N, C-alpha and C positions, 0 to 999 in steps of 0.2 A: 504493500500500500504506500502511496505517495500523496502528499498534500501540497496544494498550491494556494497562495494567497493572492486575491485579486487586487491588482494595482490600478492606478488611475486610468491607464490606457486600455485596460481590459474591462472596465466597468461599463454599465449601461448597455450591455448586450445579452442576448439570450444564451443560455447554457450550451445549447447545441452548436451555436455559432462559435463560441469560445473553444469548445472541444475540437471542432473540425479544424480550426486554424492552428490550435496549439499542439494537437497530436495527430498529424497527418497519417501516421502509420495505423491508426485505429479505424477500422472499417465502419462506415456509418451504421450498417445493420447491427454490428456488435455494440456500437455506442448507444443506440436506442434501446437495445436489450439490457445493457448494463445499467442504464438509468432506470428502466422499468423494474429490474430485480434488485435495485438498491446497491449495486456495486459502484455506483457513482453517486456521491451525496454532496450536499451543500450545507455547510455549518453543522455537519453530523446528522442531518435529517434527509429524508427522502425528497428528491427534487423532481420537477417536471422538465420536459424538453424545453418548454417556453419560459422556465424560471429566469428572471432577469437578475444579473449579477451586480452587486454593489461593491464599492471599495471596502476592502477588509474581509470580504467573504472568504471562507475556506472551502476549497473544492477537494474532496477526498476521492481518490481513484483506487479501487481494489481490483486492479487489472494486471496482466502479465507485464514483466519488464520490457519485453520486446516492443510493446506499444509506446514506450518512452524513449526508445533508442533514437538518436539523432545522427544523421550522416554528417561526415566532415564537410563543413561549409566552405565553399569558395564564393566570395561575393563578386558577382558580375559587375556591380556598380563601381568597383575599384578600378575598372578599365575605362570608365567614362572620363571625359575631360574635367579638369578642375576649373575650367573657365565659366564662371557665372557672374552675373551683374545684379547685385542686391540693391533694390530700391528702398526696402525697409525690412527690419527684422526685430522681433521680440521673442519671448519664450514660447509664444503660441503660434505665431504666423511668420511667414517669410514671403515677401513680395519680390518678384524677380522680373527683370527686363529680358524677355526671351528674344534672341536675335533671329533674323531671317535665315532660313535654311535648317534650323534646329527643330526636331520633332519634340512634342511634349511627352508622348508615350511611344513605346516600341511599336514597330509595324513589321511587315514581312521582309523589309529590306534593311532596317536598322534596329537592333535589339538593345545594344549597350549604351551608346553615346546619345542619350536623350536628355531632355531637361530633368525628368524625374530621376534618371540615373545620376546626373551631376549633383542634384540636390541631396540624394542619399549619400554620395561620397562626401560632400561638403559637411553634412551634419554628423556623419560617422567620424570623420577626421577631427572635427571639433569636439568630439566626445559627447555630443548632445543626443545622439541616437545610437544605441547598441542593440542590433538585431538579435543577438544571442540572449539578451536580457528581456526581450519583449515576447510575450506569448502570442499576440495576434496583431499588434498595430505596426504599421509602416507609414512613414511620411507620405502624404498624398496631395495631388493637385486638385484644387477646387474647381478651377475652370481650365480650359485649354483653348489655344488658338492655332490656326493652320501653320504648317511648316513655313510657308512663305510670308506669313504675317508676323510682325514684331510687336512687342508690347508687354504689358503687365500680366503676369500669371501669379495666382495666389496659391501658396502651399500651406497646408495645415501641419503643424509640428506635433500636435497631440490629437488623440482620438476625440476628445471633447470639442476641440476647435474645429475638427473636421465635421463633426455632427452639426454644430451650430452654423458653420459657413455653408454647408450643403443646403441646409434649410433656408438660409438667407438668400442664397443664389436662386433656389426654387421660387421663393416669394418675391424675387426681384427687389431685394433690399440692398443689393450691391450695384452701384450705378457706374457703368463704364462708358467712356467717351473715346472716339477714334479720330485720328487725323489721316487724311489720304489726299493724293493728287489724282485728278481725273483729266482726261482729254477734253478740251473745249471749254466754252464759257456757258454756264447755266443761265437759263432765262430769268430765274428768280434768285435773289440774294439768299433767301432761306425758304424752306418748304418742308412739308411732311409728305413723303411718297407713300402710296398705298398700293397693294397688289396681292397676288396669290402665288405661292411658291410650291413647285413640285420637284421632288428629288428623284433622279435616276440613279439607283444604287450601283448598277453595273458600270456606268460611266463616271460615277462619283462626281456628278454635275447636277446643278439645279436649273430650273427654268421658271421665269417669272411671267405671269399674265396679269393684265389690268382687270380682267373680268374673272368671276368665279370659275374654277375649273375642277374637274373630278380629281380628288386626291390632293387638291391644293390647300395649303395652309396660309392663313392671313399674315401678311407682313406689313410693318409700318417702319419707315426709315426717315428720320428727321435730319436735315443737314443745314449748315450755315456756311456761306462762302467767306473765307478769310483773306483771299487774294487771288489775283489773276495775272499771269505772266506767260508770254511765249505760247499762247494758245492752250494753256493748261490752268486749272483751278485748284487751289488748296482749300480743302473742306474740313470742317469739324462735323462729325457724324454722331448722332445719338440713336442707338438701336432701341426702338420702342418695343420690338419683338426680337427674339434671338434665334434665328434660323441658320442652318448651314449655308455658308457662303453668301449670306444675305446682302451685305454691303456691296460686294463685288458684282453679284448678279443684278441687284436692283438698280444700281447706277448704270450698269451696262445696258439694261433694258430701256433706259430713257436716252440712250445715245452718248453716255459719258463714262466709258470704261476706265478702270484704274490704270494709271501708268505702270507698265511693267507686268501687267496681268496677261499671261499667255492663254489662260483658260477661257476667260470671259471677255478679254480685250481683243484688240486688233494688232496683230504682229507687225503689220506694215507701219502703223503709227509708232509702235514701241521701238522699231528699228531706227527710226529717224532720230530718236533721242539717245540710242545706245543703252537704254536701261533694260536690264533683264530681271531686276528685283522688283517685286510687287510693292508699290508705295502705299502701304497700309499699316497703321500702328495703333494699338490699343494704348493710348498715351496717358489716360487719366482714370483713376479709380476713386470713387467716394463711397464711404460706408453710410448708408441711409437707413438705419434700423428704425422701424416703426413698431416693432414688437420686442419683447425681452431677448437680450443677447447673452444673458448669463455672464460668464467670466470674460467675454469679449466686449462687454458694454463700453469699455474705455475707448474702443475704436470708433464709436458712433460719431458721425459728423466729420471725421478726418478725411482729408483728400490727399492723394499721392499722385504725383505727376512726373512723367519722363520729360525733362526739359530739352535734352539734346536728341530729339527725334532725327534720325539720320538723313532724311530727305527734306526736312523743313528748312534748314539753313541753306541748302543748295537751291531750293525754290526761291527763297527770299533774296539770295545773292544773284539770281538769274543764271545759275550754272546749268540748270536743266535745259 
C-alpha cells in the first residue's frame, strides 16, 4: 500500500482523472474495480469515481507495485530552444510574445521546438516546475495563435490558474487586440464587419459569406485605420467573435488581404513588397473580469502591450 497527499496542482479534480494521469500503468478497468472494492480510498474511506479531491486529501492505493513503476524519463522539452520573449510573469501566469514561424503546440511536422516546449524548458531550468514532483499538472497555454501570426500567448503556471483562465477565455473576459497591415485603402476609417464563416477541414481554410450559409458561423470583426502609406493600411482589429483565421479571411473577403498572407492574400501583391511574413500581431491583452477570478483577481483591469511590433515601425518609416 502507498499513500499520496494531494497538493495544490492536483486539487479540484475528480479521483479518476487524478489516477489516470498519475498512474498510467494502471488499466482503467482495474482502476474502476479497485475503487469499487475499496482498494483505492480517500482519507481512509470508500470513494467514488467522481469524488473531487481537495488539498491535503490522502489517497491510499492497495495495489501491486508494478502499477507504481515509472520508466526512466527523458524530457523532450530539453531539446527545445531557450529563446522566449517574456512580456510579463508572476507565480501564476506567464505572458509570452510568440514570434512568426513558431508553433504553439506540436503538429505532425514539429514535435519538440514549440512554444509550449520552450516554456516547459524555461520553467524547468528555473526550478519552478519539476515534472517528477507533479502527479498530473503540466504548464499549459490558455490561448494559441497561428504559426505565422505573432503576439501575446498566455501560459498558466498552476492548475488553478489554468482552470480560472480557461473559464475567463470561454466567457470572453480576456480582451485581445490585433495590429495588421492590409493591401489598399479602406472606404471607412472604422467599421464593424459582419458575415458567416465556414471551415474546410481538409484544406485547413475558411470561407466567408455576407449572407447566411449552411454550416456557417456568425463572425463580427471591428477595425480602426491607424495609417495609410504606399497603398497599404495599418489597422487595429478587435475580434468580437473568435473564429479560425477570422481576421485574415474576413478582411480578404472585402478586398483587403493581409500583407504577406499567402493563404488568403494575393501572391502577386505580396511579391511587389518582398514580404513573405504575415503582418498580423496579437499586440494587446486586457484582463476584463466581470465575475470572480479567485486568486487571479489582482490581474483585473491590467493591460499588457507589445510595443515593438515588428512590422509597425517599418510601416511608419515607409520601408514597406
